[in-house]
C-alpha positions in Angstrom: -14.0 83.2 48.5 -12.1 85.1 50.8 -8.6 85.1 51.0 -8.3 82.7 54.0 -10.8 80.3 52.2 -8.0 80.6 49.3 -5.4 80.0 51.5 -7.0 77.3 53.0 -7.3 75.5 49.6 -4.1 76.3 48.2 -2.3 74.7 51.4 -4.8 71.5 51.0 -3.4 71.4 47.7 0.3 71.9 48.6 -0.1 69.1 50.8 -1.8 66.6 48.5 0.9 67.0 45.8 4.0 67.5 48.2 6.8 64.8 47.9 5.8 62.7 50.4 2.8 61.5 48.5 5.0 60.3 45.9 6.2 57.5 48.6 4.1 54.9 50.0 4.7 53.6 53.5 7.5 51.5 53.4 7.1 47.7 54.7 9.5 44.9 55.2 8.9 41.2 54.6 11.5 38.0 54.7 14.1 40.9 55.8 13.3 42.7 52.2 12.4 46.5 52.9 10.1 47.8 49.9 9.2 51.8 49.3 6.4 52.2 46.7 6.9 55.0 44.7 4.0 56.8 42.4 3.9 59.8 39.8 1.6 62.2 41.5 0.3 65.4 39.2 -2.6 67.6 39.7 -4.2 70.8 39.1 -6.5 73.1 41.0 -8.3 76.5 40.5 -10.5 79.2 42.3 -12.5 82.0 41.6 -15.4 84.6 42.2 -17.9 86.2 40.5 -19.3 89.9 41.3 -22.4 89.4 39.7 -25.2 86.7 41.2 -25.7 83.6 39.5 -29.4 84.6 39.1 -31.0 87.9 38.7 -32.8 87.1 41.9 -30.0 86.3 44.0 -28.4 88.8 46.3 -25.0 86.6 46.8 -22.2 86.9 45.1 -20.7 83.4 44.1 -17.4 81.9 44.5 -15.9 78.4 44.4 -12.7 76.5 44.0 -11.4 73.0 43.9 -8.5 71.1 42.6 -7.9 67.3 41.6 -5.0 64.8 41.7 -3.9 61.7 40.2 -1.4 59.2 41.7 0.2 56.7 39.3 2.1 53.8 40.6 5.4 53.3 38.7 7.8 51.2 41.1 9.4 50.4 43.9 12.8 50.5 45.7 13.8 47.3 47.3 16.4 47.1 49.7 17.9 43.4 50.6 21.5 42.9 51.8 22.6 46.3 51.9 22.1 46.8 48.0 19.3 49.1 46.8 17.3 48.2 43.4 14.5 50.2 41.5 11.7 47.8 40.0 9.3 49.6 37.9 5.7 48.4 37.7 4.7 46.9 34.4 1.1 48.2 33.5 0.3 45.7 30.8 -2.4 48.6 29.7 -0.1 51.2 29.1 2.2 48.6 27.3 -0.5 47.7 24.9 -1.5 51.3 24.3 2.2 52.2 23.4 2.8 49.1 21.4 -0.4 50.2 19.6 0.5 53.2 19.1 4.0 52.5 17.9 2.7 50.3 15.4 0.0 53.0 13.7 3.2 55.4 13.6 5.1 52.8 11.9 2.2 52.0 9.3 1.3 55.6 8.7 5.0 56.2 8.0 5.0 53.5 5.2 1.8 54.2 3.9 2.9 58.0 3.4 6.2 56.8 1.7 4.5 54.6 -0.6 2.4 57.2 -1.8 5.3 59.5 -2.3 6.9 56.9 -4.4 3.8 56.3 -6.5 3.6 60.4 -7.2 7.0 60.1 -8.2 7.0 57.4 -10.6 3.5 59.2 -12.2 5.2 62.1 -13.0 
């Protein structure tokens, strides 16, 4: 990967994860301004090899890439000169978080019970 290719890739990564991607296009409906907000994260990498991929190949190998994820988290709502934050409630995340919390509590109670039995058996 040449320096210009690497610089171009890094430029595209920077554009993709910049702050303007966190805010969606604002829109207005019935006198209410809504500005959607997302959590944006990603990563990337690149590299090159001095060794050909196959013994019969004569060219060096290089490559790069990146991934980007955006997750809607809420919106700013502007109404009558007041701004308020309205979070997105994701049922899947809520269920997963609740299940994880319940599992941690159950595990803690089981450990506590086992320790109490061990003390009683001494």
